[in-house]
N, C-alpha and C positions, 0 to 999 in steps of 0.2 A: 504493500500500500504506500509506503514511504517512497519507493522507487517510482510509482505511478505519479505521485504528486510532484516529484522532482522533474520527471520528464515533461509533465504538463506545464510546469513553470518555465522550463527552457523553451518549449514551443510557443507559449504565450509571449515571452520576452522577445523571441525572434519575430513574431508577427507585429508586435508594437514597434520594434526597431525598423522592420521593413516598411511599415506605414509611415513612420517618421522620415525615413530616408527618401521615400517617394515624394512626400510633401515638400521636403527641402529641395529636391531636384526640380519639382514643378514650379516653385515659387521664389526660390532664393537665388542670389548671384553665385556664380561659380568662383573658384579660387583666383581667377584672373580678373574678377569684377564684371564679368559679362552676365547680362540678364537675358533669360530666354524670352523670345517673342512668340513662341509657338508651343502649346502644351502637348502636342502630339495626338490630341483627341478630337479637337473641334476648332472653330475659328474665333474662340474667345480672345478678345484683345485686338480684333481686326474689324474694320467696317468698310462699306463700299460695295463692290461687286461680289458679295458673298455667295451669290448663286452661280458665279463663274469659276468657283474653286471648290475643291472637296478634300476630305481628309480620309486616309486609309492606311492602316499599319504604320502609323507614326510619320506619314508623309503628307505634306500639303502640296496639292498639285493643281495646275491650271487645267480645266476641263477642255478637251479637244472640241473645237467649234465654238468655244465660249471665251471666258477670260474677263478682261476688263481691269479696272483699277481697284486694287485691294490695299487699303491703308491701315497702318498701325494706329492704335487708339491714341497714342501719345505723339507729340511733336519732338523733333530732335534738331539741335543746331550743330554741335561738334561731337563727332562720334566715330566709333569703329564698329562696323557691321560684319559679322562672320556668318557664313552659311555654306551648305552643300547643295548642289543642284545636279540634276541628270536630264540631259536633252533627249528628245525624240528626233528622228530624222527630219531635217528642215525646220526645226523649232525656232521660234522667235518670241522673245519676252524682253523684259527690262526691269531695272530697279530704279525707282524714282527717289531722288535725294532732295530733302528740304521741299517737299511737294505740297502745293495748295490743293484744294479739292476742285478747283476750276481750271480749265484750259488743258492743253497738251503738255504733259510733264517734260517732254523733250525740249520745250521752250519756256514754259512757265516755271520750271524747276531745272533739274539736271537728270538726264536718263543715262544710266549705265547699261549698255547693250548686253543682252543674254541671247546668244545666237549660235546656231550650228554653222560655223564657218566653212565646213566641208561641203555643204549642200550646193549642188550645181546651180540652183536658181539664185544663189547669192554670189556667184562668181564675179559679177561685174559691179559690185557695190563700191561706193566711195570708201576710202580707208577709215573714215570716222564712223562707219556704220557696222564694223565688225565687232565681234565679242569683246567686251570689256571697255570699249571706247566710251568717252563722254560724247553722246550723240551730237554730231554737227560741230564739235569743238576740238576734241583731242582724240587722235587715233591711238588704238592700243597695239602693242606688239602681238603678233600672231604666232601660232605654232605650239601653244601650251595647253590647249584643251585636250582632255582625254577622249578616246573614241566615243562616239554616240552610244548611249546606253550605259556608260560607266559614270560613277559619281565623281564630281569635281569639288574641290574646296576653294572658296574665294573669300577674300577679305577686302572690304572697301573702307578706307579712312577718309573722312570729310572733316577737316579742321581748318576753320577760317577759309582762306582761298586755296588751300592745298587739298587736292583729291588724289588719292593713291589707290590703285587696284592691284592686288596680289592674287594670282591664279595658280593654284597647285604649286605654291612656293616661289613663283617667279613674278617679279614686279613688272606688270605690263602697261601700267599708266602711273606716272608720277608728275603731276602738273600743278602749276599755279594758274588757276582759271582766269584771274585778272590779267596776267601776263599773256596767256594764250589767246585772249579775246581783245587785247588792247588795239589791234589794228583791224578788227573785224574777225568774225568766226569763219571757220573753214567752209561752212555751207552757205556763207554770205546771207544768213538770216538773223533776225533779231532774237536774242536769248536773254530776256530780262530776268529769267530765273537764276542766272549766274550770280546775281546780286542778292538773292534771298538769303537772309541770315538763319532762317529756321523753317521747319515744315515737317510734314509726315514722311515716313519711309513708306514706299509703295511697291507692290508687285504689279507689273504692267503687262498683263497677258494679251497676246494678239491672236488667240484662237488655236494655239498649238499646245500639246501636252508637254509640260515641263514640271518635273518633280523637285520639291525643296524639302530639306530637313535641317535640323540643328541650327535654326535661325537664332542668333544671339547678337546683342548689342551692348556696347559700353559707352556711356557718355564721357567726353573728354573735357576737363576743366582747363581752358586755355591759359588761365592764370597760374595753374599748377599742373602742367601736363605730365 
């Protein structure tokens, strides 16, 4: 009987510990100070085109034939955003930085391209339209995407006028947006969003299946970076 009580106590303690660990993982910052933007279960913490995205097996994905602008609940000014993504063949998506809820984020904010660079239909794009580029403003280095269907890791830093994109460990964009646009942007269009100091982070689906997971963000204090 004593042995039974002891075993039960151990099992109960394990369950309590497990529940506490899960709660901490779902709501707390990690050891590097990054906060999860996605709970792995539903779209809590996001608003906008919630009918254009779905959640399955811990993955947030843009529904094929749908998509739209999906915004974080909070706004961010200076931050580091880390996430993993997986492309389907010919996929096109984007990440909006400091995004308002009105207008095209490629111009009213900044859009970081999420794109299958290997697709034949994209073979004649302008350099600033390929994966990782700040659309219309700064082209990204190419050749660092993993094959379609494999997971990629990406980090986007947006601090003041500096935007840096690291893809699978390689820095593909490191730009001062004020400097890059001082003589006009590469696409010769007006990009007032380059001057926005804050806004939402957004997924910008264009009707193609793109999977996301492990979306995390850390605010950066520019007075004490």
